[in-house]
PDB file of N, CA, C and O in Angstrom:
ATOM      1  N   MET A   1       0.855  -1.183   0.000  1.00  0.00           N
ATOM      2  CA  MET A   1       0.000   0.000   0.000  1.00  0.00           C
ATOM      3  C   MET A   1       0.893   1.234   0.000  1.00  0.00           C
ATOM      4  O   MET A   1       1.907   1.291   0.695  1.00  0.00           O
ATOM      5  N   LYS A   2       0.495   2.203  -0.783  1.00  0.00           N
ATOM      6  CA  LYS A   2       1.208   3.476  -0.822  1.00  0.00           C
ATOM      7  C   LYS A   2       0.537   4.446   0.137  1.00  0.00           C
ATOM      8  O   LYS A   2      -0.686   4.584   0.131  1.00  0.00           O
ATOM      9  N   LEU A   3       1.324   5.111   0.952  1.00  0.00           N
ATOM     10  CA  LEU A   3       0.803   6.051   1.932  1.00  0.00           C
ATOM     11  C   LEU A   3       1.317   7.450   1.647  1.00  0.00           C
ATOM     12  O   LEU A   3       2.499   7.643   1.361  1.00  0.00           O
ATOM     13  N   TYR A   4       0.430   8.415   1.726  1.00  0.00           N
ATOM     14  CA  TYR A   4       0.809   9.818   1.686  1.00  0.00           C
ATOM     15  C   TYR A   4       1.051  10.239   3.132  1.00  0.00           C
ATOM     16  O   TYR A   4       0.216   9.998   4.004  1.00  0.00           O
ATOM     17  N   VAL A   5       2.191  10.866   3.379  1.00  0.00           N
ATOM     18  CA  VAL A   5       2.524  11.356   4.719  1.00  0.00           C
ATOM     19  C   VAL A   5       2.774  12.851   4.600  1.00  0.00           C
ATOM     20  O   VAL A   5       3.780  13.275   4.031  1.00  0.00           O
ATOM     21  N   GLY A   6       1.871  13.638   5.128  1.00  0.00           N
ATOM     22  CA  GLY A   6       1.962  15.082   5.018  1.00  0.00           C
ATOM     23  C   GLY A   6       2.240  15.761   6.336  1.00  0.00           C
ATOM     24  O   GLY A   6       2.199  15.147   7.402  1.00  0.00           O
ATOM     25  N   ASN A   7       2.524  17.047   6.233  1.00  0.00           N
ATOM     26  CA  ASN A   7       2.822  17.917   7.361  1.00  0.00           C
ATOM     27  C   ASN A   7       4.092  17.488   8.091  1.00  0.00           C
ATOM     28  O   ASN A   7       4.131  17.436   9.321  1.00  0.00           O
ATOM     29  N   LEU A   8       5.130  17.182   7.309  1.00  0.00           N
ATOM     30  CA  LEU A   8       6.414  16.815   7.893  1.00  0.00           C
ATOM     31  C   LEU A   8       7.196  18.055   8.299  1.00  0.00           C
ATOM     32  O   LEU A   8       7.122  19.098   7.648  1.00  0.00           O
ATOM     33  N   SER A   9       7.932  17.924   9.367  1.00  0.00           N
ATOM     34  CA  SER A   9       8.873  18.969   9.753  1.00  0.00           C
ATOM     35  C   SER A   9       9.920  19.112   8.655  1.00  0.00           C
ATOM     36  O   SER A   9      10.289  18.114   8.036  1.00  0.00           O
ATOM     37  N   PRO A  10      10.407  20.315   8.397  1.00  0.00           N
ATOM     38  CA  PRO A  10      11.472  20.487   7.404  1.00  0.00           C
ATOM     39  C   PRO A  10      12.737  19.712   7.757  1.00  0.00           C
ATOM     40  O   PRO A  10      13.580  19.472   6.892  1.00  0.00           O
ATOM     41  N   ASP A  11      12.873  19.324   9.016  1.00  0.00           N
ATOM     42  CA  ASP A  11      14.063  18.605   9.464  1.00  0.00           C
ATOM     43  C   ASP A  11      13.898  17.088   9.481  1.00  0.00           C
ATOM     44  O   ASP A  11      14.834  16.369   9.831  1.00  0.00           O
ATOM     45  N   THR A  12      12.718  16.595   9.109  1.00  0.00           N
ATOM     46  CA  THR A  12      12.467  15.152   9.125  1.00  0.00           C
ATOM     47  C   THR A  12      13.347  14.456   8.094  1.00  0.00           C
ATOM     48  O   THR A  12      13.475  14.915   6.959  1.00  0.00           O
ATOM     49  N   THR A  13      13.949  13.349   8.502  1.00  0.00           N
ATOM     50  CA  THR A  13      14.818  12.584   7.609  1.00  0.00           C
ATOM     51  C   THR A  13      14.146  11.275   7.203  1.00  0.00           C
ATOM     52  O   THR A  13      13.188  10.824   7.831  1.00  0.00           O
ATOM     53  N   GLU A  14      14.670  10.686   6.147  1.00  0.00           N
ATOM     54  CA  GLU A  14      14.174   9.379   5.715  1.00  0.00           C
ATOM     55  C   GLU A  14      14.394   8.342   6.815  1.00  0.00           C
ATOM     56  O   GLU A  14      13.555   7.464   7.018  1.00  0.00           O
ATOM     57  N   PHE A  15      15.505   8.441   7.517  1.00  0.00           N
ATOM     58  CA  PHE A  15      15.794   7.510   8.603  1.00  0.00           C
ATOM     59  C   PHE A  15      14.719   7.575   9.690  1.00  0.00           C
ATOM     60  O   PHE A  15      14.264   6.538  10.174  1.00  0.00           O
ATOM     61  N   GLN A  16      14.313   8.787  10.074  1.00  0.00           N
ATOM     62  CA  GLN A  16      13.275   8.952  11.101  1.00  0.00           C
ATOM     63  C   GLN A  16      11.953   8.354  10.634  1.00  0.00           C
ATOM     64  O   GLN A  16      11.261   7.691  11.406  1.00  0.00           O
ATOM     65  N   LEU A  17      11.606   8.586   9.386  1.00  0.00           N
ATOM     66  CA  LEU A  17      10.365   8.038   8.852  1.00  0.00           C
ATOM     67  C   LEU A  17      10.409   6.513   8.812  1.00  0.00           C
ATOM     68  O   LEU A  17       9.459   5.846   9.220  1.00  0.00           O
ATOM     69  N   ARG A  18      11.505   5.974   8.324  1.00  0.00           N
ATOM     70  CA  ARG A  18      11.645   4.522   8.242  1.00  0.00           C
ATOM     71  C   ARG A  18      11.525   3.904   9.644  1.00  0.00           C
ATOM     72  O   ARG A  18      10.839   2.899   9.829  1.00  0.00           O
ATOM     73  N   LYS A  19      12.183   4.501  10.601  1.00  0.00           N
ATOM     74  CA  LYS A  19      12.137   4.002  11.982  1.00  0.00           C
ATOM     75  C   LYS A  19      10.701   4.008  12.515  1.00  0.00           C
ATOM     76  O   LYS A  19      10.278   3.049  13.161  1.00  0.00           O
ATOM     77  N   ALA A  20       9.950   5.081  12.249  1.00  0.00           N
ATOM     78  CA  ALA A  20       8.565   5.189  12.724  1.00  0.00           C
ATOM     79  C   ALA A  20       7.667   4.151  12.060  1.00  0.00           C
ATOM     80  O   ALA A  20       6.864   3.508  12.736  1.00  0.00           O
ATOM     81  N   PHE A  21       7.792   3.980  10.739  1.00  0.00           N
ATOM     82  CA  PHE A  21       6.896   3.082  10.012  1.00  0.00           C
ATOM     83  C   PHE A  21       7.276   1.621  10.178  1.00  0.00           C
ATOM     84  O   PHE A  21       6.402   0.755  10.149  1.00  0.00           O
ATOM     85  N   GLU A  22       8.544   1.328  10.350  1.00  0.00           N
ATOM     86  CA  GLU A  22       8.960  -0.064  10.496  1.00  0.00           C
ATOM     87  C   GLU A  22       8.503  -0.683  11.817  1.00  0.00           C
ATOM     88  O   GLU A  22       8.612  -1.896  11.994  1.00  0.00           O
ATOM     89  N   LYS A  23       8.003   0.116  12.729  1.00  0.00           N
ATOM     90  CA  LYS A  23       7.398  -0.434  13.949  1.00  0.00           C
ATOM     91  C   LYS A  23       6.151  -1.251  13.608  1.00  0.00           C
ATOM     92  O   LYS A  23       5.710  -2.086  14.398  1.00  0.00           O
ATOM     93  N   PHE A  24       5.588  -1.001  12.425  1.00  0.00           N
ATOM     94  CA  PHE A  24       4.338  -1.655  12.029  1.00  0.00           C
ATOM     95  C   PHE A  24       4.525  -2.664  10.918  1.00  0.00           C
ATOM     96  O   PHE A  24       3.581  -3.367  10.558  1.00  0.00           O
ATOM     97  N   GLY A  25       5.732  -2.749  10.365  1.00  0.00           N
ATOM     98  CA  GLY A  25       5.985  -3.732   9.321  1.00  0.00           C
ATOM     99  C   GLY A  25       7.059  -3.290   8.345  1.00  0.00           C
ATOM    100  O   GLY A  25       7.789  -2.324   8.567  1.00  0.00           O
ATOM    101  N   LYS A  26       7.122  -4.032   7.269  1.00  0.00           N
ATOM    102  CA  LYS A  26       8.149  -3.819   6.238  1.00  0.00           C
ATOM    103  C   LYS A  26       7.880  -2.541   5.453  1.00  0.00           C
ATOM    104  O   LYS A  26       6.745  -2.261   5.067  1.00  0.00           O
ATOM    105  N   VAL A  27       8.940  -1.774   5.224  1.00  0.00           N
ATOM    106  CA  VAL A  27       8.875  -0.570   4.394  1.00  0.00           C
ATOM    107  C   VAL A  27       9.752  -0.818   3.177  1.00  0.00           C
ATOM    108  O   VAL A  27      10.957  -1.028   3.309  1.00  0.00           O
ATOM    109  N   ASP A  28       9.146  -0.794   1.987  1.00  0.00           N
ATOM    110  CA  ASP A  28       9.911  -1.006   0.755  1.00  0.00           C
ATOM    111  C   ASP A  28      10.602   0.262   0.283  1.00  0.00           C
ATOM    112  O   ASP A  28      11.754   0.223  -0.151  1.00  0.00           O
ATOM    113  N   LEU A  29       9.905   1.382   0.367  1.00  0.00           N
ATOM    114  CA  LEU A  29      10.419   2.606  -0.238  1.00  0.00           C
ATOM    115  C   LEU A  29       9.845   3.823   0.463  1.00  0.00           C
ATOM    116  O   LEU A  29       8.673   3.845   0.839  1.00  0.00           O
ATOM    117  N   ILE A  30      10.681   4.831   0.634  1.00  0.00           N
ATOM    118  CA  ILE A  30      10.226   6.138   1.094  1.00  0.00           C
ATOM    119  C   ILE A  30      10.677   7.139   0.047  1.00  0.00           C
ATOM    120  O   ILE A  30      11.864   7.249  -0.257  1.00  0.00           O
ATOM    121  N   SER A  31       9.719   7.862  -0.499  1.00  0.00           N
ATOM    122  CA  SER A  31      10.002   8.846  -1.531  1.00  0.00           C
ATOM    123  C   SER A  31       9.767  10.235  -0.953  1.00  0.00           C
ATOM    124  O   SER A  31       8.628  10.667  -0.777  1.00  0.00           O
ATOM    125  N   MET A  32      10.863  10.922  -0.661  1.00  0.00           N
ATOM    126  CA  MET A  32      10.771  12.269  -0.087  1.00  0.00           C
ATOM    127  C   MET A  32      10.489  13.259  -1.212  1.00  0.00           C
ATOM    128  O   MET A  32      11.188  13.276  -2.225  1.00  0.00           O
ATOM    129  N   ASN A  33       9.470  14.075  -1.028  1.00  0.00           N
ATOM    130  CA  ASN A  33       9.071  15.068  -2.015  1.00  0.00           C
ATOM    131  C   ASN A  33       8.807  16.388  -1.330  1.00  0.00           C
ATOM    132  O   ASN A  33       8.566  16.439  -0.124  1.00  0.00           O
ATOM    133  N   GLY A  34       8.851  17.439  -2.093  1.00  0.00           N
ATOM    134  CA  GLY A  34       8.454  18.734  -1.572  1.00  0.00           C
ATOM    135  C   GLY A  34       9.278  19.191  -0.394  1.00  0.00           C
ATOM    136  O   GLY A  34       8.761  19.882   0.485  1.00  0.00           O
ATOM    137  N   GLN A  35      10.550  18.825  -0.348  1.00  0.00           N
ATOM    138  CA  GLN A  35      11.383  19.266   0.760  1.00  0.00           C
ATOM    139  C   GLN A  35      11.464  20.790   0.736  1.00  0.00           C
ATOM    140  O   GLN A  35      11.976  21.371  -0.220  1.00  0.00           O
ATOM    141  N   PRO A  36      10.974  21.419   1.760  1.00  0.00           N
ATOM    142  CA  PRO A  36      10.895  22.876   1.759  1.00  0.00           C
ATOM    143  C   PRO A  36      12.203  23.531   2.192  1.00  0.00           C
ATOM    144  O   PRO A  36      13.109  22.884   2.717  1.00  0.00           O
ATOM    145  N   HIS A  37      12.263  24.808   1.957  1.00  0.00           N
ATOM    146  CA  HIS A  37      13.324  25.610   2.544  1.00  0.00           C
ATOM    147  C   HIS A  37      12.981  25.771   4.020  1.00  0.00           C
ATOM    148  O   HIS A  37      11.840  25.530   4.414  1.00  0.00           O
ATOM    149  N   LYS A  38      13.916  26.162   4.816  1.00  0.00           N
ATOM    150  CA  LYS A  38      13.695  26.262   6.261  1.00  0.00           C
ATOM    151  C   LYS A  38      12.561  27.213   6.632  1.00  0.00           C
ATOM    152  O   LYS A  38      12.005  27.099   7.724  1.00  0.00           O
ATOM    153  N   ASN A  39      12.206  28.145   5.752  1.00  0.00           N
ATOM    154  CA  ASN A  39      11.140  29.088   6.096  1.00  0.00           C
ATOM    155  C   ASN A  39       9.753  28.568   5.699  1.00  0.00           C
ATOM    156  O   ASN A  39       8.756  29.260   5.906  1.00  0.00           O
ATOM    157  N   SER A  40       9.679  27.380   5.141  1.00  0.00           N
ATOM    158  CA  SER A  40       8.402  26.785   4.769  1.00  0.00           C
ATOM    159  C   SER A  40       8.007  25.775   5.841  1.00  0.00           C
ATOM    160  O   SER A  40       8.871  25.138   6.444  1.00  0.00           O
ATOM    161  N   ILE A  41       6.709  25.627   6.082  1.00  0.00           N
ATOM    162  CA  ILE A  41       6.302  24.713   7.155  1.00  0.00           C
ATOM    163  C   ILE A  41       5.741  23.383   6.650  1.00  0.00           C
ATOM    164  O   ILE A  41       5.448  22.507   7.463  1.00  0.00           O
ATOM    165  N   TYR A  42       5.583  23.206   5.347  1.00  0.00           N
ATOM    166  CA  TYR A  42       4.982  21.977   4.862  1.00  0.00           C
ATOM    167  C   TYR A  42       5.937  21.167   4.006  1.00  0.00           C
ATOM    168  O   TYR A  42       6.723  21.708   3.227  1.00  0.00           O
ATOM    169  N   SER A  43       5.848  19.888   4.167  1.00  0.00           N
ATOM    170  CA  SER A  43       6.581  18.943   3.359  1.00  0.00           C
ATOM    171  C   SER A  43       5.788  17.641   3.381  1.00  0.00           C
ATOM    172  O   SER A  43       4.915  17.452   4.229  1.00  0.00           O
ATOM    173  N   PHE A  44       6.090  16.760   2.460  1.00  0.00           N
ATOM    174  CA  PHE A  44       5.391  15.487   2.419  1.00  0.00           C
ATOM    175  C   PHE A  44       6.295  14.417   1.836  1.00  0.00           C
ATOM    176  O   PHE A  44       7.358  14.706   1.287  1.00  0.00           O
ATOM    177  N   CYS A  45       5.849  13.170   1.966  1.00  0.00           N
ATOM    178  CA  CYS A  45       6.546  12.054   1.344  1.00  0.00           C
ATOM    179  C   CYS A  45       5.531  10.955   1.073  1.00  0.00           C
ATOM    180  O   CYS A  45       4.374  11.034   1.485  1.00  0.00           O
ATOM    181  N   PHE A  46       5.991   9.935   0.373  1.00  0.00           N
ATOM    182  CA  PHE A  46       5.198   8.739   0.160  1.00  0.00           C
ATOM    183  C   PHE A  46       5.967   7.570   0.751  1.00  0.00           C
ATOM    184  O   PHE A  46       7.181   7.459   0.584  1.00  0.00           O
ATOM    185  N   VAL A  47       5.246   6.704   1.443  1.00  0.00           N
ATOM    186  CA  VAL A  47       5.834   5.504   2.029  1.00  0.00           C
ATOM    187  C   VAL A  47       5.125   4.311   1.403  1.00  0.00           C
ATOM    188  O   VAL A  47       3.895   4.259   1.370  1.00  0.00           O
ATOM    189  N   HIS A  48       5.903   3.352   0.905  1.00  0.00           N
ATOM    190  CA  HIS A  48       5.311   2.136   0.347  1.00  0.00           C
ATOM    191  C   HIS A  48       5.570   0.983   1.296  1.00  0.00           C
ATOM    192  O   HIS A  48       6.714   0.645   1.601  1.00  0.00           O
ATOM    193  N   MET A  49       4.474   0.385   1.757  1.00  0.00           N
ATOM    194  CA  MET A  49       4.539  -0.795   2.609  1.00  0.00           C
ATOM    195  C   MET A  49       3.850  -1.920   1.839  1.00  0.00           C
ATOM    196  O   MET A  49       2.706  -1.750   1.417  1.00  0.00           O
ATOM    197  N   PRO A  50       4.516  -3.073   1.641  1.00  0.00           N
ATOM    198  CA  PRO A  50       3.969  -4.117   0.776  1.00  0.00           C
ATOM    199  C   PRO A  50       2.745  -4.849   1.331  1.00  0.00           C
ATOM    200  O   PRO A  50       1.992  -5.457   0.571  1.00  0.00           O
ATOM    201  N   PHE A  51       2.545  -4.795   2.636  1.00  0.00           N
ATOM    202  CA  PHE A  51       1.432  -5.539   3.234  1.00  0.00           C
ATOM    203  C   PHE A  51       0.372  -4.562   3.732  1.00  0.00           C
ATOM    204  O   PHE A  51       0.626  -3.742   4.615  1.00  0.00           O
ATOM    205  N   ASP A  52      -0.820  -4.665   3.150  1.00  0.00           N
ATOM    206  CA  ASP A  52      -1.898  -3.722   3.451  1.00  0.00           C
ATOM    207  C   ASP A  52      -2.262  -3.677   4.928  1.00  0.00           C
ATOM    208  O   ASP A  52      -2.546  -2.606   5.464  1.00  0.00           O
ATOM    209  N   ASN A  53      -2.255  -4.833   5.592  1.00  0.00           N
ATOM    210  CA  ASN A  53      -2.628  -4.835   7.013  1.00  0.00           C
ATOM    211  C   ASN A  53      -1.617  -4.064   7.853  1.00  0.00           C
ATOM    212  O   ASN A  53      -1.997  -3.399   8.816  1.00  0.00           O
ATOM    213  N   GLN A  54      -0.340  -4.142   7.505  1.00  0.00           N
ATOM    214  CA  GLN A  54       0.685  -3.398   8.224  1.00  0.00           C
ATOM    215  C   GLN A  54       0.574  -1.901   7.935  1.00  0.00           C
ATOM    216  O   GLN A  54       0.731  -1.072   8.831  1.00  0.00           O
ATOM    217  N   ALA A  55       0.303  -1.569   6.674  1.00  0.00           N
ATOM    218  CA  ALA A  55       0.135  -0.160   6.299  1.00  0.00           C
ATOM    219  C   ALA A  55      -1.081   0.437   7.005  1.00  0.00           C
ATOM    220  O   ALA A  55      -1.040   1.579   7.462  1.00  0.00           O
ATOM    221  N   SER A  56      -2.153  -0.332   7.091  1.00  0.00           N
ATOM    222  CA  SER A  56      -3.362   0.143   7.777  1.00  0.00           C
ATOM    223  C   SER A  56      -3.084   0.396   9.253  1.00  0.00           C
ATOM    224  O   SER A  56      -3.584   1.367   9.820  1.00  0.00           O
ATOM    225  N   GLN A  57      -2.297  -0.462   9.874  1.00  0.00           N
ATOM    226  CA  GLN A  57      -1.923  -0.260  11.275  1.00  0.00           C
ATOM    227  C   GLN A  57      -1.081   1.003  11.427  1.00  0.00           C
ATOM    228  O   GLN A  57      -1.263   1.761  12.380  1.00  0.00           O
ATOM    229  N   ALA A  58      -0.166   1.229  10.495  1.00  0.00           N
ATOM    230  CA  ALA A  58       0.667   2.434  10.543  1.00  0.00           C
ATOM    231  C   ALA A  58      -0.199   3.685  10.441  1.00  0.00           C
ATOM    232  O   ALA A  58       0.018   4.656  11.166  1.00  0.00           O
ATOM    233  N   ILE A  59      -1.177   3.659   9.541  1.00  0.00           N
ATOM    234  CA  ILE A  59      -2.088   4.802   9.415  1.00  0.00           C
ATOM    235  C   ILE A  59      -2.818   5.027  10.735  1.00  0.00           C
ATOM    236  O   ILE A  59      -2.862   6.142  11.254  1.00  0.00           O
ATOM    237  N   LYS A  60      -3.381   3.961  11.260  1.00  0.00           N
ATOM    238  CA  LYS A  60      -4.177   4.049  12.491  1.00  0.00           C
ATOM    239  C   LYS A  60      -3.350   4.581  13.668  1.00  0.00           C
ATOM    240  O   LYS A  60      -3.833   5.399  14.451  1.00  0.00           O
ATOM    241  N   LYS A  61      -2.112   4.114  13.786  1.00  0.00           N
ATOM    242  CA  LYS A  61      -1.295   4.464  14.956  1.00  0.00           C
ATOM    243  C   LYS A  61      -0.509   5.764  14.795  1.00  0.00           C
ATOM    244  O   LYS A  61      -0.207   6.418  15.793  1.00  0.00           O
ATOM    245  N   LEU A  62      -0.171   6.155  13.561  1.00  0.00           N
ATOM    246  CA  LEU A  62       0.687   7.324  13.368  1.00  0.00           C
ATOM    247  C   LEU A  62      -0.053   8.582  12.917  1.00  0.00           C
ATOM    248  O   LEU A  62       0.435   9.690  13.138  1.00  0.00           O
ATOM    249  N   ASN A  63      -1.216   8.433  12.292  1.00  0.00           N
ATOM    250  CA  ASN A  63      -1.947   9.606  11.819  1.00  0.00           C
ATOM    251  C   ASN A  63      -2.325  10.493  13.014  1.00  0.00           C
ATOM    252  O   ASN A  63      -2.931  10.028  13.979  1.00  0.00           O
ATOM    253  N   GLY A  64      -1.960  11.757  12.930  1.00  0.00           N
ATOM    254  CA  GLY A  64      -2.252  12.692  14.009  1.00  0.00           C
ATOM    255  C   GLY A  64      -1.230  12.695  15.132  1.00  0.00           C
ATOM    256  O   GLY A  64      -1.354  13.464  16.086  1.00  0.00           O
ATOM    257  N   LYS A  65      -0.220  11.840  15.024  1.00  0.00           N
ATOM    258  CA  LYS A  65       0.845  11.793  16.030  1.00  0.00           C
ATOM    259  C   LYS A  65       1.974  12.731  15.624  1.00  0.00           C
ATOM    260  O   LYS A  65       2.128  13.063  14.448  1.00  0.00           O
ATOM    261  N   LYS A  66       2.760  13.155  16.608  1.00  0.00           N
ATOM    262  CA  LYS A  66       3.865  14.072  16.338  1.00  0.00           C
ATOM    263  C   LYS A  66       5.124  13.334  15.896  1.00  0.00           C
ATOM    264  O   LYS A  66       5.479  12.279  16.420  1.00  0.00           O
ATOM    265  N   LEU A  67       5.776  13.932  14.916  1.00  0.00           N
ATOM    266  CA  LEU A  67       7.109  13.528  14.504  1.00  0.00           C
ATOM    267  C   LEU A  67       7.873  14.811  14.234  1.00  0.00           C
ATOM    268  O   LEU A  67       7.504  15.585  13.350  1.00  0.00           O
ATOM    269  N   GLY A  68       8.918  15.035  14.980  1.00  0.00           N
ATOM    270  CA  GLY A  68       9.676  16.274  14.833  1.00  0.00           C
ATOM    271  C   GLY A  68       8.882  17.506  15.204  1.00  0.00           C
ATOM    272  O   GLY A  68       9.140  18.595  14.692  1.00  0.00           O
ATOM    273  N   GLY A  69       7.912  17.339  16.097  1.00  0.00           N
ATOM    274  CA  GLY A  69       7.114  18.467  16.557  1.00  0.00           C
ATOM    275  C   GLY A  69       5.923  18.808  15.680  1.00  0.00           C
ATOM    276  O   GLY A  69       5.194  19.754  15.977  1.00  0.00           O
ATOM    277  N   TYR A  70       5.709  18.057  14.602  1.00  0.00           N
ATOM    278  CA  TYR A  70       4.595  18.315  13.687  1.00  0.00           C
ATOM    279  C   TYR A  70       3.624  17.140  13.723  1.00  0.00           C
ATOM    280  O   TYR A  70       4.044  15.987  13.829  1.00  0.00           O
ATOM    281  N   LEU A  71       2.321  17.430  13.636  1.00  0.00           N
ATOM    282  CA  LEU A  71       1.309  16.382  13.615  1.00  0.00           C
ATOM    283  C   LEU A  71       1.226  15.796  12.214  1.00  0.00           C
ATOM    284  O   LEU A  71       0.946  16.512  11.253  1.00  0.00           O
ATOM    285  N   LEU A  72       1.471  14.492  12.098  1.00  0.00           N
ATOM    286  CA  LEU A  72       1.455  13.834  10.801  1.00  0.00           C
ATOM    287  C   LEU A  72       0.047  13.701  10.245  1.00  0.00           C
ATOM    288  O   LEU A  72      -0.911  13.505  10.993  1.00  0.00           O
ATOM    289  N   ASN A  73      -0.071  13.809   8.939  1.00  0.00           N
ATOM    290  CA  ASN A  73      -1.307  13.580   8.206  1.00  0.00           C
ATOM    291  C   ASN A  73      -1.033  12.418   7.265  1.00  0.00           C
ATOM    292  O   ASN A  73      -0.328  12.577   6.268  1.00  0.00           O
ATOM    293  N   ILE A  74      -1.589  11.246   7.576  1.00  0.00           N
ATOM    294  CA  ILE A  74      -1.281  10.039   6.823  1.00  0.00           C
ATOM    295  C   ILE A  74      -2.568   9.442   6.275  1.00  0.00           C
ATOM    296  O   ILE A  74      -3.560   9.311   6.991  1.00  0.00           O
ATOM    297  N   LYS A  75      -2.539   9.081   4.991  1.00  0.00           N
ATOM    298  CA  LYS A  75      -3.677   8.413   4.367  1.00  0.00           C
ATOM    299  C   LYS A  75      -3.184   7.570   3.198  1.00  0.00           C
ATOM    300  O   LYS A  75      -2.060   7.734   2.723  1.00  0.00           O
ATOM    301  N   GLU A  76      -4.038   6.674   2.749  1.00  0.00           N
ATOM    302  CA  GLU A  76      -3.696   5.856   1.575  1.00  0.00           C
ATOM    303  C   GLU A  76      -3.602   6.762   0.362  1.00  0.00           C
ATOM    304  O   GLU A  76      -4.382   7.702   0.213  1.00  0.00           O
ATOM    305  N   SER A  77      -2.646   6.471  -0.499  1.00  0.00           N
ATOM    306  CA  SER A  77      -2.416   7.304  -1.687  1.00  0.00           C
ATOM    307  C   SER A  77      -2.671   6.501  -2.952  1.00  0.00           C
ATOM    308  O   SER A  77      -2.386   5.305  -3.013  1.00  0.00           O
ATOM    309  N   SER A  78      -3.204   7.163  -3.944  1.00  0.00           N
ATOM    310  CA  SER A  78      -3.384   6.528  -5.250  1.00  0.00           C
ATOM    311  C   SER A  78      -2.269   6.938  -6.205  1.00  0.00           C
ATOM    312  O   SER A  78      -2.246   6.493  -7.353  1.00  0.00           O
ATOM    313  N   VAL A  79      -1.357   7.769  -5.753  1.00  0.00           N
ATOM    314  CA  VAL A  79      -0.238   8.245  -6.576  1.00  0.00           C
ATOM    315  C   VAL A  79       0.801   7.146  -6.666  1.00  0.00           C
ATOM    316  O   VAL A  79       1.144   6.543  -5.649  1.00  0.00           O
ATOM    317  N   SER A  80       1.313   6.870  -7.858  1.00  0.00           N
ATOM    318  CA  SER A  80       2.361   5.871  -8.035  1.00  0.00           C
ATOM    319  C   SER A  80       3.708   6.437  -7.600  1.00  0.00           C
ATOM    320  O   SER A  80       4.026   7.599  -7.855  1.00  0.00           O
ATOM    321  N   ILE A  81       4.490   5.587  -6.937  1.00  0.00           N
ATOM    322  CA  ILE A  81       5.850   6.004  -6.547  1.00  0.00           C
ATOM    323  C   ILE A  81       6.846   5.020  -7.090  1.00  0.00           C
ATOM    324  O   ILE A  81       8.049   5.179  -6.879  1.00  0.00           O
TER     325      ILE A  81
END
């Protein structure tokens, strides 16, 4: 399942994201997009998890939780990565 992860801190790293999502299962790919300049407050990425049940758990447990001081916005994505 492909997940859209929005409202990332400008300082969020791929390592931090992988660590957070791997608590719920296998992560195949993290595609960092929209990396802002330090004066911008929004960024996003896509996370691909091969098992839908694990991805659903990640959405349930991480959506609305803080990472780097920002509340994550996570949902299933139809965008190909």
